C-alpha positions as CSV (number, residue, x, y, z in Angstrom):
1,M,-15.1,9.1,11.6
2,N,-15.6,7.7,14.8
3,K,-14.6,4.5,16.0
4,K,-17.9,2.8,15.9
5,E,-18.1,4.1,12.2
6,I,-14.7,2.8,11.1
7,N,-15.6,-0.6,12.4
8,Q,-18.9,-0.7,10.6
9,S,-17.3,0.4,7.4
10,I,-16.6,-2.3,4.7
11,N,-13.2,-3.8,5.2
12,I,-11.0,-6.5,3.4
13,S,-9.0,-9.1,4.7
14,M,-4.8,-8.7,4.4
15,K,-5.0,-12.0,2.4
16,Y,-7.1,-10.5,-0.2
17,F,-5.5,-6.9,0.0
18,L,-2.3,-8.7,-0.7
19,E,-3.1,-10.7,-3.6
20,T,-5.3,-8.1,-5.2
21,Y,-3.5,-4.8,-4.9
22,Y,0.1,-6.0,-4.7
23,N,0.0,-9.4,-6.9
24,V,1.4,-11.3,-3.9
25,T,0.8,-14.8,-5.1
26,N,3.3,-17.2,-3.1
27,Q,1.0,-18.8,-1.1
28,A,3.2,-20.2,1.8
29,L,4.1,-16.5,2.4
30,L,0.3,-15.4,2.4
31,D,-0.7,-18.3,4.6
32,D,1.9,-16.9,7.2
33,L,1.3,-13.1,7.0
34,I,-2.3,-13.5,7.7
35,K,-1.7,-14.7,11.1
36,M,0.6,-11.6,12.0
37,S,0.1,-7.8,13.1
38,H,-0.2,-5.0,10.4
39,K,3.5,-4.1,12.0
40,D,5.1,-7.7,11.4
41,I,3.4,-7.6,7.7
42,K,4.9,-4.4,7.2
43,I,8.4,-5.3,8.3
44,I,8.4,-8.8,6.4
45,L,7.2,-7.3,3.1
46,E,9.9,-4.6,3.2
47,M,12.4,-7.4,3.0
48,Y,10.6,-8.5,-0.3
49,G,10.6,-4.7,-1.6
50,I,6.9,-4.0,-1.0
51,K,6.3,-1.1,0.7
52,L,2.7,-0.9,2.3
53,K,1.3,2.8,2.5
54,R,-0.8,3.4,5.7
55,T,-2.8,6.3,6.4
56,C,-4.0,7.8,9.8
57,F,-7.2,7.1,11.3
58,Q,-7.7,10.9,11.9
59,D,-7.5,11.5,8.1
60,L,-10.2,9.0,7.4
61,T,-13.5,10.2,5.8
62,R,-16.3,8.3,4.4
63,E,-15.6,9.9,0.8
64,K,-11.9,8.4,1.0
65,I,-13.3,4.9,1.8
66,A,-16.0,5.1,-0.7
67,S,-13.7,6.4,-3.5
68,G,-11.5,3.6,-2.9
69,E,-8.5,6.0,-1.8
70,V,-8.4,4.5,1.4
71,I,-8.7,0.7,2.1
72,L,-9.6,-0.9,5.4
73,V,-7.6,-4.1,6.1
74,T,-7.8,-6.5,8.9
75,D,-4.8,-8.2,10.0
76,G,-4.4,-11.9,11.7
77,F,-5.7,-10.3,15.0
78,G,-9.0,-8.7,13.4
79,N,-7.3,-5.2,14.1
80,L,-8.4,-2.9,11.2
81,A,-5.8,-0.3,9.7
82,P,-6.4,2.4,6.8
83,Y,-4.1,1.7,3.9
84,K,-3.6,4.1,0.5
85,N,-4.7,2.5,-2.6
86,P,-1.5,1.3,-4.1
87,L,-3.1,1.3,-7.5
88,L,-3.6,5.1,-7.4
89,V,-0.9,7.8,-8.2
90,Y,-0.6,10.2,-5.0
91,E,0.8,13.7,-5.8
92,E,4.2,13.0,-3.7
93,D,4.4,9.5,-5.9
94,Y,3.7,11.7,-9.0
95,F,6.5,13.8,-8.5
96,E,9.1,10.9,-7.5
97,L,7.7,9.1,-10.7
98,I,8.7,12.5,-12.8
99,E,12.3,12.9,-11.1
100,E,13.0,9.2,-11.9
101,K,12.1,9.5,-15.5
102,Y,14.2,12.7,-15.9
103,V,17.3,11.3,-14.1
104,K,17.1,8.2,-16.0
105,K,16.7,10.6,-19.3
106,I,19.8,12.5,-18.3
107,K,21.8,9.1,-17.7
108,R,21.0,7.6,-21.3
109,R,21.8,11.0,-22.8
110,D,25.2,11.2,-20.8
111,I,26.1,7.7,-21.9
112,N,24.9,8.4,-25.5
113,D,27.2,11.4,-25.7
114,K,30.3,9.7,-24.5
115,Y,30.1,7.4,-27.3
């Protein structure tokens, strides 16, 4: 997609994105974040344990936007950035989830075997 097509695509505000996809309900925090850049928002949210997953403009396609795999979000300055939809499970996340689940089972088994 070229820059003109990206700018004409459907996008949402950072406030709506954080409320809807990350369940951020702290209005004071949201009021501050909506005035900031994507970079600043990422840094602040990481302090709260929220990791935003951005994707590259080069990988952006109409299909990814239409399917909801990628969401275009505007920051406090009106700049667009593509984010991966956090409600979808991506392959790399799936493997992490499997590993975490497996590790927890091992830990539980080890604890139960000792007693």
